[in-house]
N, C-alpha and C positions, 0 to 999 in steps of 0.2 A: 504494500500500500504506500502511496505517496501522501505525505502530509505537509502542507504549507501553512505556516503560522505567522500572521502579522508581518508579511513581507513588504518591505518598502525599498524604493530606490530613488535617490535624488542625484542627478548628474551634476558635474562640476559647474555647469552654467546656471544651476538653480532649478532646473526642470524637475518637477516631482512626477516621475513616470509611474510609480506604484505607491499606494498609500494604504498600508496595513491590510494586504490581501491575504485571506485565509480560505483554504478549501482542502478537501481530501479527494483522492482518486483511488477507487477500489481495484483490485486485480481484475483484469478483463474488461474494464470500462472503456467506453469511447466517449470522451468529453470534448465538446466543441466550445471554444472560447470565441465569442462574437464581440465585435466592436469596430468603430471607425478607425481609420489611420490616426495614429497618435494617441490611442486610448490606453496603451501600455501592454498590448498583447505580446509583441515580440520581446520586450524587456522581461516580461514575466517568464517566458520559456527560457530565456537566456540566464535569468537568475536561478532557475531551478537547477540547471547543470553548471552554474557558475562560469559560463562564458562571459557573463556580466556579474560583477560582485555586488550583491545587495547591500544597501546601506544598513538595514537592520532586519530582524526577523529570522526565522529558522525554516529549513526544509529537511525533511526526513524521507528516506527511501527504506521502507521497513523500519528496522530499529536503528539504522545508521543515519547519522546527521551529515548532510552534504555541506551545509553552511558551517564554516569553521574547520572543516576537515583539512588535514595536512596535504601537501601535494601528492605524496605517495598514496594516501588513503583516497583522495579525490580521484586519482587515476583509476583505482580499482572500482570506485562507485560509477564512474563515467562509462565503464565497460558495460554496465547494466542499462544504460540510457542511450538509445539511438536518437540521432537528430536528422531531420529532413528540412532542407532550406528552400526558401522561395526561389532563389536563383541557382539552385542545384549544387553550387560549390564543388563542381568537378574541375579537374585540370584538363582543359580542352585538348592539349597536344598529346595527352596520354591515352592509352587504350581503355576501352570499357572494362576489361579484365583488371588492369592495374588500378583504376579508380575504385573498383569494387573491393579489391584486396586491401586497400588502405583502411577499411573498416575493421580489419583484424590486427592492425598494428599495436593496439593496446594490450593484446594478449601475447605478443612476441617479444623476444629479447631485442634490445636496441640494435645489435649488430645485424640481426636478420632484416630489420626494416631498412637499415642503411645499405645493405647489400642487395636488397630486393629479393631475398630468399624467403619463400613461403613453403611450409610443410605440405605434403600431399593431402592431408586431411583438410587443410584450409582451402586448397585448390578445389577439392570436391565440393565443399560447402559453397564456394563462390559460384561454381557452375550451377549448382542446385538453385541458389537464390536468383541468379540471372534468368534461369528458365522459369522460375516461379513468377517473376515480374514481367515476363514476356519479351526479353531481349537476349535470350540465350544464343541467338544467331549473330549477335553483334559484338561478340567478345573481343575480336581482333581489330575492330574499327576504332577510329579516334572518337573520343567523347564529343568533341566539338562539332563533329559531322552529323550528330544525331538531331532529331527534332526535339522541341522542348519537352513533349510528353515522354519521349524515350530517355532523355537525360534525367528526368525526374524518376523514372523507373530504375535507372542505374543508382541514383541517390538512395532510393529505397532499398535496393539490394545491398548497398554499402552499409546501411544502418542494420540490416538483418544479419550481416556478418558478425555483429557483436553478440548475437543471441540475446537481444535486450529484453528486460522485463517491461520497459517503458519506452515508447517512442514519442518524441516531441516533434510535431510537424508544424512549421511556421509558415502559414499561408502557402501550402504546397501546390495550390492550383490557381493562384491569382495571376500567373503569367501565361496561362494556357487557354486555348479556345474551349468552348463549352463541351465538345465531345471528348477532348483529351482530359478535361477537368473531371468529367463524369467517370472516365475509366480509371483515373488515379484514385478517386474516392472509393470506387468499387474495390480496387486493389487493397487500399488501407482497411476497408471493411473486412475483406477476406483474411488479411493478416491478423486483425483483431479477433475474428471468430475462430479461425483454424489454428493459429499459432498461440492464441491466448494472450497476446501482448496488449497491455494497457496503452491507449493512445490518447494524447492530448493534442488537439488540432486547432490551430488558429484559422478562422475563416471570417470573411466579411459578408457572405451571402446567407441570409436567413433560410432560404429554401434548402441549401445544402445542410445546414444545421438541423433542420427538421427531419431530413431524410436519413442522415447518418449518425447523428448524435444520440447516445443514451441519456445524456444530461448536457445542459447548456449553461455556461456561465457568460455573463455579459459584462464587459468592462467599459467604463466611461471615466475619462480623466483619472485613470489609475485606480479606480475603485470598482468593486463588484456591485452592480446595481440590479442584477437579476441572477437567480440560480433556480433552475427547475427543469421540468420535462420539456422536450422539444415541441410537443403538441400544444403546450401552453403559450407558445410564441405567437400571440395575436397582435393585431396592429396597435392596440392600446399599450400592450407590454413593450413593444419595440420602440415606441415613442420615447421611452425612458432613455434609450441610448443611441438612437439613430435619428438622423434628419435626412430628408430626401432619399428614402429607401429605394434601392435599385429595383 
């Protein structure tokens, strides 16, 4: 279980991105975080795995505290948390296979990573995950030559290499056309249901939240202003945190 307690983040310029956010995520849940640009969604996910250091508050994964963990302990905890990025975060000039294998670097010794040496078991898992996400035939192609939807699939395969308990997906479909966005959300749903991975997914479209979320949290100016079932997202409720709904 993930537990977030009174998490706050104030940036150096004085921007209060998060203001005392608290929630829990149960094993196997698919939680959607809704909110406009600037509401604090991305900061929240990055504070959970400490890509951004929170100003105060605590985050626990099971009984282990992520906030305040030493670098060596944090590295071990991050192995349990996959991250999917809006802009994919692939190295365009490298192959699909190499980009996927970087998801296993946290479990290998440093010399293996520097030498580009990966054990046979890791190679087998990479192939399995690439086939699972639908790009098994692209392993030797450059990542930069793929479509946006295909690049996001590689990003998902990379996250799966960690055998994560939790996946944090930061606006994973905002750069995609509607058909590609739908296919990526279906893939995340499959991973959630078949692999049993807890998913916390930032979105800005209420329709996708209704279709895929087990539970919805809405952020506005760094605070949770709604928490509930997707079917309770009616127009009056969304007026709390949205203007000019798409």
